[in-house]
N, C-alpha and C positions, 0 to 999 in steps of 0.2 A: 539253585545256581548261586555261586558266590563270585563277586567281582571286586577287585581292590586296585587302587591306583599304585603303580610301581614307581613312577617318576616321570621326568621329562623326556621328550623326544627332541633331540637337538640336530639341526641341519647345519653342516659346516663343510667348507672346502679343505679344512685342515684338522682331521680327527685327532692327530697327535697332540695338538695344542689343548684341546678339551680333555683328552685322556690324561694329560699331565695335571691339569687343574683338578679334575675329580679324583685322581689318584693321590696326588701330593698334598692337596689342601683339604679334600673331603674324605680321604681315607678309603676310597673305593678300590676294589680289585677288578682289573680289566680282563675281559675274555677276548678270544680271537675273533677277527672280523669275518663276515660271510658276505659274498657278493650275489646279488640277484640279477637275473637276466631281464631283457626288455619286457617280456610278457608279464612276468611276476611283478616287476617294478610298476608297470602301468596298472595292473590289477589293484595294487595297494595304494599307489600315490598319484595316479593319473599319468597322462602322456607327456608331462613337462620334462621328463628325463628318460634316457634310454636304459640306465642301470643305476643301482644303488648298492653301496657297501654299508652294512649294518654292523655295529659292534656294541656290546653291552658292558657296562661296569656295574658292580653290585657292592653294596655295603655289607661287610661280614656281620653275620648275626641278625640281619634284617632282610625281609623280602622287599628291598627297595634299592633303587639305583637310577641309571640313566641309559638310554639307547642313543648312540651317535649314528648319524646317517650322512653319508657323502654321496651326493648325486652326480651323475655324469650324463649330459653336460651340466656343469654347475651354474651358478647365478651370481651376478654382481650385486644383486639386491638383497638387503636384509628386511626382515618382517617389520621390525621396529627401527627407528632412527634415533640418534642421540637427542633429538628434539622432542620425541614423543613421550613427554613426562607424564601426562595424564590422559593420553589417548586410550581408547577403549577397544574391546572386542578382539584382542589378541592376548596371549599369555605375557606376563611381565617379569616375574621374579621367582627363583627357586629358593626356598627358605631352609636353613639348617640351624639347629640349636647348637650353641657353643657354650659348654659348661664353664670354661674359663674364657670369657669374651675377649679380654685384652690380649691373651696369649694367642688366640685363634687369629686375630687381626695381625698381630706381629708376625706370626708364622707365614701368613699369606703374603705379607710384604717381603719377608725374607725370601720367599719363593719367586719374587719378581712381579707380583700382581698389584694393580692399582686399586686400593680400597678407598672409597669416597671419604674425604676428611670429615665431612659433616656427619655426625652420628645422632640418631634420634633417641631420645628417652621419653617414654610416654606411658600413660596409664591405660591398660585395658579396663574399661569402666567396670568397677566392682570385682576385678580379678587380680591383676598384678601389675607392677611397673617393669617394663621391658626396655632393653637397649637394642638398637639395630644399626648395622652398618652394611654398605653395599660394596661388593667386589665387581669391578668391570672386567668382563671376559670378552674374548673375540666374538664377532658376529652379533654385537649388541646384546649379549647375554648378561643378565644381572644375577649374582648370587648374594643372598642376604645371610648375614650372621645375626642370630637372635640370642640375646643374653637375658637372664632373669632367674627367678627362684627355681632351684632344682625340683622342689616339690610340685611346682606348677607344671614344669615340662615333663615330669614323670607320667602325666596323663596323656602325653602326646607322642613320645618317642620311646624306643627300646634301648638304643645305644646311648649311654650316658657316661661311659668311662674313657672316652677318647676325645681328641681335639674337637671334633664336631660329631653330631648325631647323624643318623640317616636323614634323608629329606623329610622335613615336616610336611611340606606341600608346596604348592605353587599358587601365586596370586593371579587372578583373572578379572581385571576391571571390565564390567559389562554395561552396555546401555540399558538392557532389560534382562534380568536374570530369570524371569518366570518360565519361559519356554525351555531354557536350558536345564533348569531344575526339574521340570516335569519330565523331560527326556531322560535325564540321569536316573530318576526314580523308575521309569518304565523299562528302561533298557538294562541298566546296571544294578538296579535295586538300591541305589544310593539315596541318602537323605541328608538333611542338615544335621551335622554332628557337633557343630560349635558355632556360636554367633558372638561377635564382639564389636565394640565401638571404640574409636580413638578420636580424641580431640586435642591435638597438641601442635603448636607452631613448629616444633622440631621435625615433625614428619614432612611438612611442606618444605622445610629447608633441605632435608635429606633427599627428597624427590627432585627438588630444584624448581619449585614454582612459587610465585608471589601470592597467589590466592590462599585464603584461609580454607582449610580442609575440615570436613566433619565426616570421618571415615566410618562406614558401616560395612560389615562383612558377614556373609553366610558361608560357612565352610561345609562342603558336601563331600561325602565319601562313604566308605563301608563302616568305619568306626573312628572314634576320636584318636585312638592310639595308632592309626595307620595313616599313610599320607593322604592328603585331601586337596581339593581345589577350593581356594577362598575366592568367592564371587564378591568383588569389591564395588562399592559405590562411594566415590570420593566426596559426595555431597556438593558438587559443583554445578553451576548452571549448564544447560545443554550446549551453549555456545562456547564453552571452555573445553578445549581438546576436541579431537575428532574421532570418528569411528574408523578403525582399521579392519573392520570385518571383510573377509575375503582375501586378506594378504597372507594368511597362514597356508600357503600352497607351495609344495615342492616345485623347483629346487631352491626357493628363497631360503636364506640362511638365518639362523637364530633359533629361538625357542618355538619350534614348529608345532609341537603338539604334546600329547600325553601318552604314556604307556600303561595299559591296563592288563592285569593278570586275571584270567577267568578259569573256571573249571568246566564250563560248558559253552563253547563258542557257538554251537548251533543255536542254543537258546538265545544268546545275545543277538545273533544275526536275525533270527526270526522276529525278535522284539523290535529291532532297529529297522527292519524292512528295507526300503530302497536306500536308507542312509548307510548301509553296510556294503563293503566291497566283497569281491570273491575271496576265496580262501587260498592261501599260499602256504605250502609246507617248507620249512627250512630248519637248519640246525643252528641254534644261537646259544653260544656259551654264556653262562655256565649251565643253562637249563637243558641243553641238548635239543632233540627234535621238538618243534613246536608247530601248531597250526596258527596262522596269523590272518587277521582281517583288519581293515581300517573302517572305523565307524565315524561318521561326520555328524555331530550334534547340530542343533540350530545355530549355535554361534560360529559354526564352520571351522572349528579347530580340530584337526584330525586326532583321533584316538587310535593308536596302534594296539589292537587287542590280541593277546597271546594266550593260547591254551597249551600247557606243557603236556606232551604226549606221555602216556603211561609207559 
């Protein structure tokens, strides 16, 4: 059984706004939306909404992209707020490599997006010096542009000849990563594919906190050159920031979860046990017919698991 992270699952009341972002800024190609009825919506996402519209965007040349979800009825609540700078236990940022860092930021601004003025420059200890800037998107979604040596990023992405790459991964600050890592190993066959450390004042400035950070991360996934989840420890005392565990529930808006592609959904569901939902069959462009289930790891962030039908 092989499982790989495809990218983020975004909940929004306005899919067109996110479709424009991922198309115009991130170079993804959109597919047509599909609507699920009440029973299928409840099977995958619980009873908080009576229906959902799903639509996928995909990066050409890479098995990576995003799935947008619009729930009905919707929600006035977002998973994160603008104040949750170092809050834990929900997804935070989607990362993209920008070969020409300054040009990517300039293009995003030309498209009308707010890119945080503060930019971090920091050393991955023993690895490389990187630059990072954040784009603020609707529903409290953050998109990060990463700049750095092409030779370094060649180990992580396939798309290097465009304004931005496919998604490198997503960051997930956790109170305790052990249970989630064990679950990912047992259910998806994932392991730690990359570890890094950051100690730079500019990171705290970029995030918008006054405390000194000592960032440590374990990136988990199927391979270093495929998208991964970076399990983050900010190195802060427990009383700084709060846990948002349990807020990643539809129909709340924002970075709701992750999308995982597998070649054997039955095997994943068997390994996940009661953490897996029932199976829903749908047609999701550009893949066509897929079997879908939602798996809920210990951190309670939904993983929409898709098996493409032969």
